[in-house]
N, C-alpha and C positions, 0 to 999 in steps of 0.2 A: 844886746850887750856888746860893748866894744871890747877889743882885745889889745893887750899891750905886751910886746915881746912874746907873742904866741900864747899867753895865758889870759883867761877871762878876767875882765876888770872886776874888782871887789864890789860887792853890793854895798851901796852907801846908805847909811841909816842916820836919821836925826832923832835922837833920844831926848824927850822933853820931860824932865822930872825934877821937882824942886827938893825932894828929900835926898840929901847927899849920899847916905849909905846905900839906899836903894839904887840910885843912879850909878854909883861906883860898882856895885855888884853886877848890875845888868851890863854896863859898859865892859867890864872885865870879861864876862862870859862871851860877849859878842866879838870883842877884839881877839880873844883866843880862837874863835872860830873863823878868823880872818875876814871879818866884816870891817868896813871902814866907818867908824862911828864918830859923829859930832854930838855934843851935848848942849842942852840949854836948860836953865833953871826957871825961866820966866817966859811969859807970852811974848814980851818984847824981844828977848834974846832969840826965841824961836823964829820970830819974824825976820830978824836980822840974818839968821842962818839961812832961811828960805830965800831971801833976797840975794845971798851970795851964790847959792847953788841949790837946785831942786834935788832932794834925796830920792832914792828908789823906794825907801820905806820910812814912814813916820811912825814912831812909837811915842805916844803921848799920854800923860796923866790928864785928868780933867780939871782938877782943882789946883789952879796955879796962883801964885801970890798977886799977880797983877791982872788977872782975868780968868776966863774959862776956856778949857781946851776945845769946847764946841766951836768957838770962834776960829781957832786955829785949824780945826778939821775942815770947816766950811771954806775958809780961805785957801787951804792947800788943795782941796778937791777942785775948786774953781780954777785955780792957777795952774795946777799940775795934775791933770786927770790921770796920768799914768802912775802916779805915786800910790803905793799901797799904804793904808792907814790902819793902825791897830791901837786901840785904847788899852792902857794898863792903869787901872784905877781902883780905889777902894769904894767908889760909888757904884752901887748895883741896883739903884732904885729905877722904877719904870721910866720916869722922865729922862734920867741920864742915859739909859740904854737906848731908848727909842730915838732920842734927839741925836745921839752920836751916830747911830746907824742911818738915820734919815739924811743927815748932812754929808755922809760919805765914808764913815768907818766901815772897814771890811772885816774887822776882827775885834773882839772885846774880851779882855782877861781881867779878872779880879785879882787884886794884889795878894789876897789870902789864898789864891789858888794858882800861883805861878807854876808853869810847867817846869819839870826838872831840867829841861834843856831848852832855854829860850832861843838858842841859835837854830835848833831844829824847827821851832815854831815859826820863826821868821822865814826860814826856807820854805815851809809849807804855805805861808802867806804869799810869798813871791810866786810860788808854783800855781796859784789860783785857788787855794783853799781859804776858808774863813774860820780861823781858830776862835772858838768861843768857850768860855768857862762853862762847865756843866750846869751850874745853877742858872746862868744867863740863858742857856739853850732851853732849859725846862721852862723858864719864865716866858720865852718867846712862843714856845709850843702852847703853853696854857693860854696865852693871850690870843693866839689864833683860834684855839678851840672854843673860846668864849665869845667869839664874834658871831653875829647872826648867821644861821645856816642859809645858803642861797636857796631860792625856790626850786622845786622839783623840775627835772628836765635838764637839757644840756646847759653847760656853763655859758654865761653871757660873755662872749669874747669881745669886750668893748674896744680892745686894742687891735683886733683883727690879726692876731698872730696866726701864722701858719702852723699846721701840725708839727712840722720839723722844729720850728722855733719854740713851741711848747715843750717838745722833748728836750731841747737844749736847756730851756729854763728849768725844767725838772732836775737836770744834771747840776745846774748851778745851785739850786736849792739844797741838793744833797752834798754840796761841798766838793764836787769832782773838779779836777783840773781840766784845762782845755784838752789836753792829750787824752785824758780818761773819757771825756765826753765823746771825742772823736772816735775812740776805740769802741765804746759801747754802741754808738749809732752807725758805725761803718763809714765815717766821714774822713776826709783829709784833715789833718791837724790845722792846716792853713786856712780852711774855710770856716772854722768855728768862730774866730774873732769877728768875721764879717756878719755872721748870723747874730752874734751878741750885740753888735752895734745897731742892727735893725731892731732888735728887741728893746734896747734902751730907747731908741728913737720913738718907737710905737708906744711904749709905756711912759715916755717923758721922764726918764730917770737917768742917773749917771753912774750908779754903782751896782754891784751884784746884790748887795743887801737891799737896796731900794727896789730893785727889780723883783726880788723874791717877795718882799713885803707887799708891793703893789699887785703882784700876780695872785697872792693869797687873798687880798682884799677883793679882787675882781672875780675870784672863784676859778681862775685859770688852772691852778694847781692846788693840791692839798699836801701838807707836810705830814 
């Protein structure tokens, strides 16, 4: 994070929401928390905003007047891998949730389950957590529980992760920040990102959510 006049630069947010009252309410709460917020009401406007400047955080609805938020998430993850992405949507069906997480969303909130403090939720997202509505979390757990059980014996580590990398992956799955993972495992905070890059490379993924999903599928970890 850069500094200006000795103070940390504000976290930049691109808020993509076509419902004006919802957009105003969220924008007001975020601005009061001293975030720098730009808004867009369509997929086209969001793309123009991204072309102008990459945000630190993308908060996006999925159902937009001129397209689907999944397209925006995919493009943002490809172009700006350091941008944190959180879905805020009324869509909580299996296809929407899995698609959003697979293409790069690191958080997923339902509109009927907004946290009382959206500013705090964004802060948690930037700190490395993955805010997810309770019903979405339960759905993901049920989905992993209904997958076929791996055969008896040691898990097949097709990605050849080291024991340390599996420990870090477990921390990611639990929603711990990098600092918390380092503290739990007795590591330097600076070494954790390097381990995570290796995990992403071995699992052939690009986000925390994808890494956890792939690790569960391979039987490397259990939630």
